[in-house]
mmCIF file of the C-alpha atoms, coordinates in Angstrom:
data_MODEL
# 
_entry.id   MODEL 
# 
loop_
_atom_site.group_PDB 
_atom_site.id 
_atom_site.type_symbol 
_atom_site.label_atom_id 
_atom_site.label_alt_id 
_atom_site.label_comp_id 
_atom_site.label_asym_id 
_atom_site.label_entity_id 
_atom_site.label_seq_id 
_atom_site.pdbx_PDB_ins_code 
_atom_site.Cartn_x 
_atom_site.Cartn_y 
_atom_site.Cartn_z 
_atom_site.occupancy 
_atom_site.B_iso_or_equiv 
_atom_site.pdbx_formal_charge 
_atom_site.auth_seq_id 
_atom_site.auth_comp_id 
_atom_site.auth_asym_id 
_atom_site.auth_atom_id 
_atom_site.pdbx_PDB_model_num 
ATOM 1   C CA . UNK A 1 1   ? 10.174  -14.787 -5.509  1.00 0.00 ? 1   UNK A CA 1 
ATOM 2   C CA . UNK A 1 2   ? 9.867   -14.664 -1.745  1.00 0.00 ? 2   UNK A CA 1 
ATOM 3   C CA . UNK A 1 3   ? 10.001  -17.828 0.295   1.00 0.00 ? 3   UNK A CA 1 
ATOM 4   C CA . UNK A 1 4   ? 7.076   -16.444 2.313   1.00 0.00 ? 4   UNK A CA 1 
ATOM 5   C CA . UNK A 1 5   ? 4.218   -15.549 -0.027  1.00 0.00 ? 5   UNK A CA 1 
ATOM 6   C CA . UNK A 1 6   ? 5.373   -15.565 -3.629  1.00 0.00 ? 6   UNK A CA 1 
ATOM 7   C CA . UNK A 1 7   ? 6.360   -12.471 -5.592  1.00 0.00 ? 7   UNK A CA 1 
ATOM 8   C CA . UNK A 1 8   ? 6.535   -9.004  -4.102  1.00 0.00 ? 8   UNK A CA 1 
ATOM 9   C CA . UNK A 1 9   ? 3.722   -7.067  -5.771  1.00 0.00 ? 9   UNK A CA 1 
ATOM 10  C CA . UNK A 1 10  ? 4.035   -3.589  -4.271  1.00 0.00 ? 10  UNK A CA 1 
ATOM 11  C CA . UNK A 1 11  ? 6.687   -1.190  -3.008  1.00 0.00 ? 11  UNK A CA 1 
ATOM 12  C CA . UNK A 1 12  ? 5.292   1.316   -0.502  1.00 0.00 ? 12  UNK A CA 1 
ATOM 13  C CA . UNK A 1 13  ? 7.013   4.676   -0.107  1.00 0.00 ? 13  UNK A CA 1 
ATOM 14  C CA . UNK A 1 14  ? 6.144   7.075   2.717   1.00 0.00 ? 14  UNK A CA 1 
ATOM 15  C CA . UNK A 1 15  ? 6.665   10.618  1.477   1.00 0.00 ? 15  UNK A CA 1 
ATOM 16  C CA . UNK A 1 16  ? 6.397   14.105  3.019   1.00 0.00 ? 16  UNK A CA 1 
ATOM 17  C CA . UNK A 1 17  ? 4.694   15.602  -0.079  1.00 0.00 ? 17  UNK A CA 1 
ATOM 18  C CA . UNK A 1 18  ? 2.636   13.198  -2.177  1.00 0.00 ? 18  UNK A CA 1 
ATOM 19  C CA . UNK A 1 19  ? 2.024   15.699  -4.981  1.00 0.00 ? 19  UNK A CA 1 
ATOM 20  C CA . UNK A 1 20  ? 5.775   16.270  -5.394  1.00 0.00 ? 20  UNK A CA 1 
ATOM 21  C CA . UNK A 1 21  ? 6.383   12.516  -5.222  1.00 0.00 ? 21  UNK A CA 1 
ATOM 22  C CA . UNK A 1 22  ? 3.812   11.845  -7.976  1.00 0.00 ? 22  UNK A CA 1 
ATOM 23  C CA . UNK A 1 23  ? 5.469   14.524  -10.128 1.00 0.00 ? 23  UNK A CA 1 
ATOM 24  C CA . UNK A 1 24  ? 8.884   12.902  -9.595  1.00 0.00 ? 24  UNK A CA 1 
ATOM 25  C CA . UNK A 1 25  ? 7.677   9.398   -10.386 1.00 0.00 ? 25  UNK A CA 1 
ATOM 26  C CA . UNK A 1 26  ? 5.769   10.475  -13.520 1.00 0.00 ? 26  UNK A CA 1 
ATOM 27  C CA . UNK A 1 27  ? 8.225   13.044  -14.911 1.00 0.00 ? 27  UNK A CA 1 
ATOM 28  C CA . UNK A 1 28  ? 11.616  11.631  -13.860 1.00 0.00 ? 28  UNK A CA 1 
ATOM 29  C CA . UNK A 1 29  ? 10.936  7.904   -13.518 1.00 0.00 ? 29  UNK A CA 1 
ATOM 30  C CA . UNK A 1 30  ? 8.327   7.670   -16.305 1.00 0.00 ? 30  UNK A CA 1 
ATOM 31  C CA . UNK A 1 31  ? 5.967   5.662   -14.075 1.00 0.00 ? 31  UNK A CA 1 
ATOM 32  C CA . UNK A 1 32  ? 2.251   6.270   -14.236 1.00 0.00 ? 32  UNK A CA 1 
ATOM 33  C CA . UNK A 1 33  ? -0.479  7.132   -14.387 1.00 0.00 ? 33  UNK A CA 1 
ATOM 34  C CA . UNK A 1 34  ? -1.074  7.481   -10.651 1.00 0.00 ? 34  UNK A CA 1 
ATOM 35  C CA . UNK A 1 35  ? -4.502  6.944   -9.166  1.00 0.00 ? 35  UNK A CA 1 
ATOM 36  C CA . UNK A 1 36  ? -4.782  9.324   -6.218  1.00 0.00 ? 36  UNK A CA 1 
ATOM 37  C CA . UNK A 1 37  ? -7.030  9.295   -3.174  1.00 0.00 ? 37  UNK A CA 1 
ATOM 38  C CA . UNK A 1 38  ? -6.565  12.246  -0.792  1.00 0.00 ? 38  UNK A CA 1 
ATOM 39  C CA . UNK A 1 39  ? -8.228  10.301  2.060   1.00 0.00 ? 39  UNK A CA 1 
ATOM 40  C CA . UNK A 1 40  ? -8.283  6.525   1.791   1.00 0.00 ? 40  UNK A CA 1 
ATOM 41  C CA . UNK A 1 41  ? -11.432 5.036   3.373   1.00 0.00 ? 41  UNK A CA 1 
ATOM 42  C CA . UNK A 1 42  ? -9.807  2.630   5.845   1.00 0.00 ? 42  UNK A CA 1 
ATOM 43  C CA . UNK A 1 43  ? -12.190 0.583   7.995   1.00 0.00 ? 43  UNK A CA 1 
ATOM 44  C CA . UNK A 1 44  ? -11.462 -1.485  11.117  1.00 0.00 ? 44  UNK A CA 1 
ATOM 45  C CA . UNK A 1 45  ? -8.039  0.163   11.465  1.00 0.00 ? 45  UNK A CA 1 
ATOM 46  C CA . UNK A 1 46  ? -5.878  -0.926  14.403  1.00 0.00 ? 46  UNK A CA 1 
ATOM 47  C CA . UNK A 1 47  ? -2.318  -0.219  15.450  1.00 0.00 ? 47  UNK A CA 1 
ATOM 48  C CA . UNK A 1 48  ? -0.827  -2.249  18.296  1.00 0.00 ? 48  UNK A CA 1 
ATOM 49  C CA . UNK A 1 49  ? -4.322  -3.593  18.956  1.00 0.00 ? 49  UNK A CA 1 
ATOM 50  C CA . UNK A 1 50  ? -5.982  -0.181  19.391  1.00 0.00 ? 50  UNK A CA 1 
ATOM 51  C CA . UNK A 1 51  ? -8.520  1.392   17.052  1.00 0.00 ? 51  UNK A CA 1 
ATOM 52  C CA . UNK A 1 52  ? -7.858  4.747   15.392  1.00 0.00 ? 52  UNK A CA 1 
ATOM 53  C CA . UNK A 1 53  ? -9.117  6.807   12.465  1.00 0.00 ? 53  UNK A CA 1 
ATOM 54  C CA . UNK A 1 54  ? -6.207  7.503   10.130  1.00 0.00 ? 54  UNK A CA 1 
ATOM 55  C CA . UNK A 1 55  ? -6.165  10.131  7.407   1.00 0.00 ? 55  UNK A CA 1 
ATOM 56  C CA . UNK A 1 56  ? -3.732  8.952   4.746   1.00 0.00 ? 56  UNK A CA 1 
ATOM 57  C CA . UNK A 1 57  ? -3.388  10.107  1.172   1.00 0.00 ? 57  UNK A CA 1 
ATOM 58  C CA . UNK A 1 58  ? -2.364  7.364   -1.256  1.00 0.00 ? 58  UNK A CA 1 
ATOM 59  C CA . UNK A 1 59  ? -1.336  7.264   -4.904  1.00 0.00 ? 59  UNK A CA 1 
ATOM 60  C CA . UNK A 1 60  ? -0.900  4.032   -6.878  1.00 0.00 ? 60  UNK A CA 1 
ATOM 61  C CA . UNK A 1 61  ? 0.750   3.280   -10.225 1.00 0.00 ? 61  UNK A CA 1 
ATOM 62  C CA . UNK A 1 62  ? 2.407   0.288   -11.814 1.00 0.00 ? 62  UNK A CA 1 
ATOM 63  C CA . UNK A 1 63  ? 5.881   -0.145  -13.233 1.00 0.00 ? 63  UNK A CA 1 
ATOM 64  C CA . UNK A 1 64  ? 5.297   -3.423  -15.000 1.00 0.00 ? 64  UNK A CA 1 
ATOM 65  C CA . UNK A 1 65  ? 4.354   -6.145  -12.530 1.00 0.00 ? 65  UNK A CA 1 
ATOM 66  C CA . UNK A 1 66  ? 5.300   -4.037  -9.477  1.00 0.00 ? 66  UNK A CA 1 
ATOM 67  C CA . UNK A 1 67  ? 2.902   -1.499  -8.036  1.00 0.00 ? 67  UNK A CA 1 
ATOM 68  C CA . UNK A 1 68  ? 4.328   1.715   -6.581  1.00 0.00 ? 68  UNK A CA 1 
ATOM 69  C CA . UNK A 1 69  ? 2.394   3.091   -3.616  1.00 0.00 ? 69  UNK A CA 1 
ATOM 70  C CA . UNK A 1 70  ? 3.001   6.616   -2.338  1.00 0.00 ? 70  UNK A CA 1 
ATOM 71  C CA . UNK A 1 71  ? 1.665   7.397   1.145   1.00 0.00 ? 71  UNK A CA 1 
ATOM 72  C CA . UNK A 1 72  ? 1.415   10.668  3.029   1.00 0.00 ? 72  UNK A CA 1 
ATOM 73  C CA . UNK A 1 73  ? 0.063   10.748  6.591   1.00 0.00 ? 73  UNK A CA 1 
ATOM 74  C CA . UNK A 1 74  ? -2.278  13.694  7.085   1.00 0.00 ? 74  UNK A CA 1 
ATOM 75  C CA . UNK A 1 75  ? -2.846  13.281  10.838  1.00 0.00 ? 75  UNK A CA 1 
ATOM 76  C CA . UNK A 1 76  ? -0.899  12.066  13.876  1.00 0.00 ? 76  UNK A CA 1 
ATOM 77  C CA . UNK A 1 77  ? -2.659  8.717   14.292  1.00 0.00 ? 77  UNK A CA 1 
ATOM 78  C CA . UNK A 1 78  ? -0.181  6.005   15.313  1.00 0.00 ? 78  UNK A CA 1 
ATOM 79  C CA . UNK A 1 79  ? 0.834   3.840   12.357  1.00 0.00 ? 79  UNK A CA 1 
ATOM 80  C CA . UNK A 1 80  ? 3.758   1.973   10.863  1.00 0.00 ? 80  UNK A CA 1 
ATOM 81  C CA . UNK A 1 81  ? 4.084   4.951   8.495   1.00 0.00 ? 81  UNK A CA 1 
ATOM 82  C CA . UNK A 1 82  ? 4.309   7.515   11.310  1.00 0.00 ? 82  UNK A CA 1 
ATOM 83  C CA . UNK A 1 83  ? 6.702   5.284   13.228  1.00 0.00 ? 83  UNK A CA 1 
ATOM 84  C CA . UNK A 1 84  ? 8.870   5.171   10.081  1.00 0.00 ? 84  UNK A CA 1 
ATOM 85  C CA . UNK A 1 85  ? 8.967   8.968   9.643   1.00 0.00 ? 85  UNK A CA 1 
ATOM 86  C CA . UNK A 1 86  ? 9.354   9.605   13.384  1.00 0.00 ? 86  UNK A CA 1 
ATOM 87  C CA . UNK A 1 87  ? 12.525  7.478   13.211  1.00 0.00 ? 87  UNK A CA 1 
ATOM 88  C CA . UNK A 1 88  ? 13.876  9.905   10.594  1.00 0.00 ? 88  UNK A CA 1 
ATOM 89  C CA . UNK A 1 89  ? 13.184  7.704   7.561   1.00 0.00 ? 89  UNK A CA 1 
ATOM 90  C CA . UNK A 1 90  ? 11.526  8.493   4.281   1.00 0.00 ? 90  UNK A CA 1 
ATOM 91  C CA . UNK A 1 91  ? 11.259  6.382   1.171   1.00 0.00 ? 91  UNK A CA 1 
ATOM 92  C CA . UNK A 1 92  ? 10.664  2.632   0.995   1.00 0.00 ? 92  UNK A CA 1 
ATOM 93  C CA . UNK A 1 93  ? 8.640   1.660   4.068   1.00 0.00 ? 93  UNK A CA 1 
ATOM 94  C CA . UNK A 1 94  ? 7.130   -1.690  3.061   1.00 0.00 ? 94  UNK A CA 1 
ATOM 95  C CA . UNK A 1 95  ? 7.002   -4.460  0.529   1.00 0.00 ? 95  UNK A CA 1 
ATOM 96  C CA . UNK A 1 96  ? 3.595   -6.019  -0.045  1.00 0.00 ? 96  UNK A CA 1 
ATOM 97  C CA . UNK A 1 97  ? 2.479   -9.475  -0.995  1.00 0.00 ? 97  UNK A CA 1 
ATOM 98  C CA . UNK A 1 98  ? -0.985  -9.900  -2.467  1.00 0.00 ? 98  UNK A CA 1 
ATOM 99  C CA . UNK A 1 99  ? -3.287  -12.773 -1.622  1.00 0.00 ? 99  UNK A CA 1 
ATOM 100 C CA . UNK A 1 100 ? -6.685  -14.132 -2.484  1.00 0.00 ? 100 UNK A CA 1 
ATOM 101 C CA . UNK A 1 101 ? -6.554  -16.414 0.589   1.00 0.00 ? 101 UNK A CA 1 
ATOM 102 C CA . UNK A 1 102 ? -5.919  -13.879 3.328   1.00 0.00 ? 102 UNK A CA 1 
ATOM 103 C CA . UNK A 1 103 ? -6.739  -16.090 6.305   1.00 0.00 ? 103 UNK A CA 1 
ATOM 104 C CA . UNK A 1 104 ? -4.409  -18.881 5.119   1.00 0.00 ? 104 UNK A CA 1 
ATOM 105 C CA . UNK A 1 105 ? -1.506  -16.529 4.376   1.00 0.00 ? 105 UNK A CA 1 
ATOM 106 C CA . UNK A 1 106 ? -1.978  -14.533 7.576   1.00 0.00 ? 106 UNK A CA 1 
ATOM 107 C CA . UNK A 1 107 ? -1.820  -17.778 9.587   1.00 0.00 ? 107 UNK A CA 1 
ATOM 108 C CA . UNK A 1 108 ? 1.288   -18.867 7.654   1.00 0.00 ? 108 UNK A CA 1 
ATOM 109 C CA . UNK A 1 109 ? 3.067   -15.611 8.476   1.00 0.00 ? 109 UNK A CA 1 
ATOM 110 C CA . UNK A 1 110 ? 2.089   -15.828 12.131  1.00 0.00 ? 110 UNK A CA 1 
ATOM 111 C CA . UNK A 1 111 ? 3.326   -19.442 12.236  1.00 0.00 ? 111 UNK A CA 1 
ATOM 112 C CA . UNK A 1 112 ? 6.722   -18.123 11.083  1.00 0.00 ? 112 UNK A CA 1 
ATOM 113 C CA . UNK A 1 113 ? 6.865   -15.666 13.994  1.00 0.00 ? 113 UNK A CA 1 
ATOM 114 C CA . UNK A 1 114 ? 5.449   -12.567 12.329  1.00 0.00 ? 114 UNK A CA 1 
ATOM 115 C CA . UNK A 1 115 ? 3.029   -10.562 14.499  1.00 0.00 ? 115 UNK A CA 1 
ATOM 116 C CA . UNK A 1 116 ? 0.475   -8.084  13.145  1.00 0.00 ? 116 UNK A CA 1 
ATOM 117 C CA . UNK A 1 117 ? 1.364   -4.511  14.056  1.00 0.00 ? 117 UNK A CA 1 
ATOM 118 C CA . UNK A 1 118 ? -1.147  -2.587  11.937  1.00 0.00 ? 118 UNK A CA 1 
ATOM 119 C CA . UNK A 1 119 ? -4.261  -3.783  10.131  1.00 0.00 ? 119 UNK A CA 1 
ATOM 120 C CA . UNK A 1 120 ? -7.483  -2.663  8.521   1.00 0.00 ? 120 UNK A CA 1 
ATOM 121 C CA . UNK A 1 121 ? -9.645  -2.984  5.464   1.00 0.00 ? 121 UNK A CA 1 
ATOM 122 C CA . UNK A 1 122 ? -10.109 -0.991  2.243   1.00 0.00 ? 122 UNK A CA 1 
ATOM 123 C CA . UNK A 1 123 ? -13.324 -2.096  0.586   1.00 0.00 ? 123 UNK A CA 1 
ATOM 124 C CA . UNK A 1 124 ? -14.966 -5.503  0.670   1.00 0.00 ? 124 UNK A CA 1 
ATOM 125 C CA . UNK A 1 125 ? -12.369 -8.315  0.783   1.00 0.00 ? 125 UNK A CA 1 
ATOM 126 C CA . UNK A 1 126 ? -9.629  -5.701  1.031   1.00 0.00 ? 126 UNK A CA 1 
ATOM 127 C CA . UNK A 1 127 ? -8.017  -6.559  4.377   1.00 0.00 ? 127 UNK A CA 1 
ATOM 128 C CA . UNK A 1 128 ? -4.381  -5.746  5.066   1.00 0.00 ? 128 UNK A CA 1 
ATOM 129 C CA . UNK A 1 129 ? -1.825  -6.431  7.785   1.00 0.00 ? 129 UNK A CA 1 
ATOM 130 C CA . UNK A 1 130 ? 1.618   -5.003  8.433   1.00 0.00 ? 130 UNK A CA 1 
ATOM 131 C CA . UNK A 1 131 ? 3.970   -7.193  10.457  1.00 0.00 ? 131 UNK A CA 1 
ATOM 132 C CA . UNK A 1 132 ? 6.302   -6.042  13.220  1.00 0.00 ? 132 UNK A CA 1 
ATOM 133 C CA . UNK A 1 133 ? 9.193   -8.420  12.564  1.00 0.00 ? 133 UNK A CA 1 
ATOM 134 C CA . UNK A 1 134 ? 11.885  -6.526  10.667  1.00 0.00 ? 134 UNK A CA 1 
ATOM 135 C CA . UNK A 1 135 ? 15.116  -7.696  9.116   1.00 0.00 ? 135 UNK A CA 1 
ATOM 136 C CA . UNK A 1 136 ? 15.942  -4.271  7.713   1.00 0.00 ? 136 UNK A CA 1 
ATOM 137 C CA . UNK A 1 137 ? 15.531  -1.133  9.827   1.00 0.00 ? 137 UNK A CA 1 
ATOM 138 C CA . UNK A 1 138 ? 12.342  0.714   8.957   1.00 0.00 ? 138 UNK A CA 1 
ATOM 139 C CA . UNK A 1 139 ? 11.103  -1.621  6.225   1.00 0.00 ? 139 UNK A CA 1 
ATOM 140 C CA . UNK A 1 140 ? 8.322   -4.087  6.933   1.00 0.00 ? 140 UNK A CA 1 
ATOM 141 C CA . UNK A 1 141 ? 6.088   -6.614  5.167   1.00 0.00 ? 141 UNK A CA 1 
ATOM 142 C CA . UNK A 1 142 ? 2.451   -6.042  4.261   1.00 0.00 ? 142 UNK A CA 1 
ATOM 143 C CA . UNK A 1 143 ? -0.061  -8.762  3.417   1.00 0.00 ? 143 UNK A CA 1 
ATOM 144 C CA . UNK A 1 144 ? -2.843  -7.358  1.210   1.00 0.00 ? 144 UNK A CA 1 
ATOM 145 C CA . UNK A 1 145 ? -6.068  -9.134  0.283   1.00 0.00 ? 145 UNK A CA 1 
ATOM 146 C CA . UNK A 1 146 ? -6.977  -8.610  -3.377  1.00 0.00 ? 146 UNK A CA 1 
ATOM 147 C CA . UNK A 1 147 ? -9.943  -10.820 -4.196  1.00 0.00 ? 147 UNK A CA 1 
ATOM 148 C CA . UNK A 1 148 ? -12.598 -8.095  -4.042  1.00 0.00 ? 148 UNK A CA 1 
ATOM 149 C CA . UNK A 1 149 ? -12.984 -4.562  -5.415  1.00 0.00 ? 149 UNK A CA 1 
ATOM 150 C CA . UNK A 1 150 ? -9.450  -3.615  -4.319  1.00 0.00 ? 150 UNK A CA 1 
ATOM 151 C CA . UNK A 1 151 ? -8.064  -6.430  -6.484  1.00 0.00 ? 151 UNK A CA 1 
ATOM 152 C CA . UNK A 1 152 ? -10.125 -5.279  -9.454  1.00 0.00 ? 152 UNK A CA 1 
ATOM 153 C CA . UNK A 1 153 ? -8.865  -1.724  -8.908  1.00 0.00 ? 153 UNK A CA 1 
ATOM 154 C CA . UNK A 1 154 ? -5.261  -2.968  -8.793  1.00 0.00 ? 154 UNK A CA 1 
ATOM 155 C CA . UNK A 1 155 ? -5.800  -4.786  -12.121 1.00 0.00 ? 155 UNK A CA 1 
ATOM 156 C CA . UNK A 1 156 ? -7.281  -1.600  -13.636 1.00 0.00 ? 156 UNK A CA 1 
ATOM 157 C CA . UNK A 1 157 ? -4.257  0.418   -12.439 1.00 0.00 ? 157 UNK A CA 1 
ATOM 158 C CA . UNK A 1 158 ? -1.841  -2.067  -14.014 1.00 0.00 ? 158 UNK A CA 1 
ATOM 159 C CA . UNK A 1 159 ? -3.785  -2.026  -17.286 1.00 0.00 ? 159 UNK A CA 1 
ATOM 160 C CA . UNK A 1 160 ? -3.690  1.793   -17.350 1.00 0.00 ? 160 UNK A CA 1 
ATOM 161 C CA . UNK A 1 161 ? 0.104   1.703   -17.014 1.00 0.00 ? 161 UNK A CA 1 
ATOM 162 C CA . UNK A 1 162 ? 0.577   -0.573  -20.026 1.00 0.00 ? 162 UNK A CA 1 
ATOM 163 C CA . UNK A 1 163 ? 1.521   1.650   -22.936 1.00 0.00 ? 163 UNK A CA 1 
ATOM 164 C CA . UNK A 1 164 ? 0.945   4.815   -20.889 1.00 0.00 ? 164 UNK A CA 1 
ATOM 165 C CA . UNK A 1 165 ? 1.982   7.815   -23.009 1.00 0.00 ? 165 UNK A CA 1 
ATOM 166 C CA . UNK A 1 166 ? 2.505   10.312  -20.160 1.00 0.00 ? 166 UNK A CA 1 
ATOM 167 C CA . UNK A 1 167 ? -0.871  12.010  -20.539 1.00 0.00 ? 167 UNK A CA 1 
ATOM 168 C CA . UNK A 1 168 ? -3.246  12.531  -17.626 1.00 0.00 ? 168 UNK A CA 1 
ATOM 169 C CA . UNK A 1 169 ? -0.570  11.547  -15.066 1.00 0.00 ? 169 UNK A CA 1 
ATOM 170 C CA . UNK A 1 170 ? -2.770  11.857  -11.952 1.00 0.00 ? 170 UNK A CA 1 
ATOM 171 C CA . UNK A 1 171 ? -6.254  10.377  -11.924 1.00 0.00 ? 171 UNK A CA 1 
ATOM 172 C CA . UNK A 1 172 ? -8.832  9.917   -9.157  1.00 0.00 ? 172 UNK A CA 1 
ATOM 173 C CA . UNK A 1 173 ? -9.249  6.596   -7.360  1.00 0.00 ? 173 UNK A CA 1 
ATOM 174 C CA . UNK A 1 174 ? -12.307 4.746   -8.601  1.00 0.00 ? 174 UNK A CA 1 
ATOM 175 C CA . UNK A 1 175 ? -15.168 4.247   -6.158  1.00 0.00 ? 175 UNK A CA 1 
ATOM 176 C CA . UNK A 1 176 ? -14.560 0.748   -4.719  1.00 0.00 ? 176 UNK A CA 1 
ATOM 177 C CA . UNK A 1 177 ? -18.294 0.292   -4.211  1.00 0.00 ? 177 UNK A CA 1 
ATOM 178 C CA . UNK A 1 178 ? -18.795 0.611   -7.968  1.00 0.00 ? 178 UNK A CA 1 
ATOM 179 C CA . UNK A 1 179 ? -16.188 -1.896  -9.196  1.00 0.00 ? 179 UNK A CA 1 
# 
């Protein structure tokens, strides 16, 4: 349990080849199934206060309570992910905390000296923020709002992982407008 926002709910890995990473996690680690989106629909995206249009591929699966997120940047838009790989890193880039009271938890983090470096929204009530204060080189904290469709999708992904038999290891992301 974190003293900041409760339990860590997601480990985010930035990878150079998301298809190879999904194969490794499903075949070697036994984690899956992955729900894959080749271009995540991120709205209101900012990095260092400037707006951009990122093209990121993302795959999500659960290993019990923890969600594994695989991320591959498909363009050169500035981001915490690109900053991570430009520094020569690959692998664990962030730990995420999930919240249903985003405004409260964002204010709490900022009160503790954390500043938002990257932010945006995935679906209704699906805001996220990555903070620039680091205690470990290359790894940062994400705050992710999960009270809307994104939260329902995360619950569906966890349910799919329970008792997963290895079949159909890569599945498409559901349409957030439909859940």
